[in-house]
C-alpha positions in Angstrom: 0.0 0.0 0.0 2.8 2.4 0.9 4.6 1.6 -2.4 1.4 2.2 -4.3 1.0 5.5 -2.6 4.6 6.5 -3.4 4.2 5.8 -7.1 0.9 7.6 -7.1 2.6 10.8 -5.7 5.4 10.3 -8.2 2.9 10.1 -11.0 1.2 13.3 -9.8 4.5 15.2 -9.7 5.3 14.1 -13.3 1.8 15.0 -14.4 2.0 18.4 -12.8 5.3 19.2 -14.5 4.0 17.9 -17.8 0.8 20.0 -17.7 2.7 23.0 -16.6 5.1 22.6 -19.5 2.2 22.1 -22.0 0.7 25.4 -20.9 3.8 27.5 -20.5 6.5 25.8 -22.7 9.1 27.2 -20.4 11.4 24.2 -20.7 11.0 22.4 -24.0 11.0 25.4 -26.3 14.2 27.1 -24.9 15.9 23.7 -24.7 15.0 22.8 -28.3 16.0 26.2 -29.7 19.4 26.1 -27.9 20.1 22.5 -28.9 19.1 23.2 -32.5 21.4 26.2 -32.7 24.3 24.1 -31.4 23.7 21.5 -34.0 23.4 24.1 -36.8 26.6 25.9 -35.5 28.6 22.6 -35.6 27.2 21.9 -39.1 28.7 25.1 -40.4 31.8 25.0 -38.4 32.9 21.5 -39.2 33.5 20.2 -42.7 31.9 16.8 -42.6 32.8 14.0 -45.0 31.4 10.5 -45.2 34.6 9.3 -43.5 34.4 11.8 -40.6 30.6 12.0 -40.0 30.5 9.0 -37.8 33.3 10.5 -35.7 31.8 13.9 -35.1 28.0 13.3 -35.0 27.9 11.5 -31.6 29.8 14.3 -30.0 27.5 16.9 -31.6 24.4 15.1 -30.5 25.3 14.8 -26.8 26.9 18.2 -26.5 23.7 19.7 -27.9 21.6 17.7 -25.5 23.9 18.5 -22.6 23.9 22.3 -23.2 20.2 22.3 -23.8 19.6 20.3 -20.6 21.5 23.0 -18.6 19.0 25.6 -19.9 16.1 23.3 -19.0 17.4 22.7 -15.4 17.5 26.4 -14.7 14.1 27.1 -16.3 12.4 24.2 -14.4 13.3 25.6 -11.0 13.1 29.3 -12.0 9.5 29.2 -13.0 8.4 27.7 -9.7 10.7 29.6 -7.4 9.9 33.0 -8.8 6.2 32.6 -8.0 6.7 30.8 -4.6 5.3 27.5 -6.0 8.4 25.6 -5.1 8.1 26.6 -1.4 4.5 25.6 -1.5 5.5 22.3 -3.0 7.8 21.6 -0.1 4.9 22.0 2.4 3.0 19.2 0.6 2.7 15.9 2.6 5.1 14.0 0.3 8.7 12.9 0.6 11.4 15.2 -0.7 12.7 12.2 -2.8 9.3 12.1 -4.6 9.8 15.8 -5.6 13.3 15.0 -6.7 12.5 11.9 -8.8 9.4 13.6 -10.2 11.4 16.4 -11.6 14.1 14.0 -12.9 11.5 11.8 -14.7 9.8 14.9 -16.2 13.1 16.2 -17.4 14.0 12.8 -19.0 10.8 12.9 -20.9 11.4 16.4 -22.1 15.0 15.6 -23.2 13.8 12.4 -24.9 11.4 14.5 -26.9 14.2 17.0 -27.8 16.5 14.1 -28.8 13.9 12.5 -31.0 13.6 15.8 -32.9 17.4 16.4 -33.1 18.3 12.9 -34.4 16.4 13.2 -37.7 18.0 16.6 -38.2 21.5 15.2 -37.7 20.7 12.2 -40.0 19.7 14.6 -42.7 22.5 17.2 -42.2 25.4 14.6 -41.9 23.9 11.7 -43.9 24.4 9.1 -41.3 22.3 6.0 -40.3 21.2 5.1 -36.8 19.3 2.2 -35.3 16.3 3.8 -33.3 16.1 0.8 -31.0 19.8 0.8 -30.1 19.7 4.6 -29.6 16.9 4.1 -27.2 19.1 1.7 -25.2 21.8 4.4 -25.1 19.5 7.4 -24.5 17.6 6.1 -21.5 20.6 5.6 -19.1 22.3 8.7 -20.6 19.3 11.0 -20.1 18.7 9.7 -16.6 22.3 10.3 -15.6 22.2 13.8 -17.0 18.9 14.6 -15.3 19.8 13.0 -11.9 23.0 15.0 -11.6 21.6 18.1 -13.2 18.6 18.4 -11.0 20.8 18.0 -7.9 23.1 20.8 -8.8 20.3 23.0 -10.1 18.7 22.8 -6.7 22.1 23.6 -5.1 22.6 26.7 -7.3 19.0 27.8 -7.2 19.4 30.2 -4.3 22.9 31.4 -5.3 23.4 34.9 -6.7 25.4 33.7 -9.8 23.3 30.5 -10.3 23.7 30.8 -14.1 27.5 30.5 -13.7 27.5 28.1 -10.8 25.3 25.4 -12.4 27.7 24.6 -15.3 30.8 24.8 -12.9 29.2 22.2 -10.5 27.4 20.1 -13.1 29.8 19.6 -16.0 32.7 17.8 -14.2 30.2 15.3 -12.6 28.4 14.4 -15.8 31.6 13.7 -17.8 31.3 9.8 -17.4 27.7 9.9 -18.6 28.6 11.9 -21.7 31.6 9.8 -22.4 29.5 6.6 -22.2 26.8 8.2 -24.4 29.2 9.4 -27.1 31.1 6.1 -27.3 27.8 4.1 -27.3 26.4 6.3 -30.1 29.5 5.9 -32.1 29.2 2.1 -31.8 25.5 2.3 -32.9 26.5 4.4 -36.0 29.1 1.9 -36.9 26.6 -1.0 -36.8 28.2 -2.8 -33.8 26.2 -5.4 -31.9 24.7 -4.5 -28.6 27.3 -6.7 -26.8 30.1 -4.5 -28.2 28.9 -1.3 -26.5 27.3 -2.9 -23.5 30.2 -1.9 -21.3 29.5 1.8 -21.9 25.8 1.3 -21.2 26.8 -0.5 -18.0 29.1 2.4 -17.0 26.2 4.8 -17.4 23.8 2.6 -15.4 26.4 2.4 -12.6 26.6 6.2 -12.4 22.8 6.4 -12.6 22.5 4.2 -9.5 25.1 6.2 -7.6 23.3 9.5 -8.5 19.9 8.0 -7.7 21.1 7.3 -4.1 23.1 10.5 -3.6 20.6 12.7 -5.4 17.5 12.5 -3.2 19.5 12.4 0.0 21.5 15.6 -1.0 18.3 17.2 -2.3 16.5 16.6 1.0 19.4 18.2 2.9 19.5 21.2 0.6 15.8 22.1 0.7 15.5 21.5 4.4 18.4 23.9 5.1 
């Protein structure tokens, strides 16, 4: 019964963020525009050839997602903290971990939507091929790792004066293993490797996801209670 109630509260949190985003478009639209501009900039800055496309596209994809995600982290907390909604949320009779994981799952869904739009653009611009199923295997642990660590450091920097500067400083060093695993896995997908050949990178991302999923809610609870 307690587990059922926990997941119900988690569903309500995700639904709340989803409905808020549908009405306001405060997260998805800025993230997509920023990520799209990064992709277009790389397209003009790099002279891609059939021999080099597979080398550069994985990096372009995940750098675009990463930079866009940082914009989304700030917007997700900013819209609630400015109007006092976040403080009201903390008074709700739910665990702080529910709030944390609710925002993480919401952000994963938003980033998954952005990535599903960016991938066809990259395929067209750079003339590469990707397996959608294999990319899903890569994207789920990668996006969860980005969101788990990003939400934690977004909450840390939320009340800082220079939060726009502090978030990248805190977040980028921690997320390096996730991005490394995502880039290497995507490169293996683009080269047509079997799942077993890039499973080690997916395993690396899952290990870090598990670490962040334990440290994240504990640290988030300490931060919001202080």
